[in-house]
C-alpha positions, 0 to 999 in steps of 0.5 A: 742081162746088163752084162749082155747089154754092156758087151753088146754096146762095146761090140757095137762101138768097135764095129762101127769104128771099123765100118766108118774106116771102110767108108771114109777112105775114098774121101781122104784119098787113101788107097787102103781103107785102114791103117796097119793098126786098124787092119790088125785089130779088125783081123784079131776081132774077125778071127774071134768072130770066125772062131765063134762060127767054128764053135757054132758049127761044131755045136750044130753038128752035135745037135743034129747027131743027137736030135736035140732042138736049139733053145727056145727064145721066149719073148721079143727081148730075147729075140732082139738081143739074139738078132743084135748079137748075130748082127755084131758077130756077122759084122766082125766075121766080114772083116777078114773076108773084106781083107781077102776081097780087097787083096784079090780086087780093090776097094771097089770090089769090097764096096760092091759086094759088102752086103752080099758077104754080110747077108751070107754071114748073118744067114749062116750064123742064124742057120747054125744057131737056130736049126 
């Protein structure tokens, strides 16, 4: 439990750093929302999150082919930690998608669609892990 909680706090602090960089750029007059190092870190962590989606997808296919049910969550603390973890992974998975959207459009496109991308990523992860 303590290991999961400490990992969650580390993930939360790094994801909040990335989100702060996204929302601070118009205020500092930069045309891009982050520097090269921030972008590199965001891409590495984002690729890791997308790998988690890939592994979840493979487990989902295996579970559906064998008729197996996902493990049950017993209490409120299990659900809370699970949903918090899903939120963190979804935030990280949004990073590469935001980079693609920014290269297609501009910062305004990312700003206008961030919640749609996040809800899609969260919903997909919840579907893959809980069905």
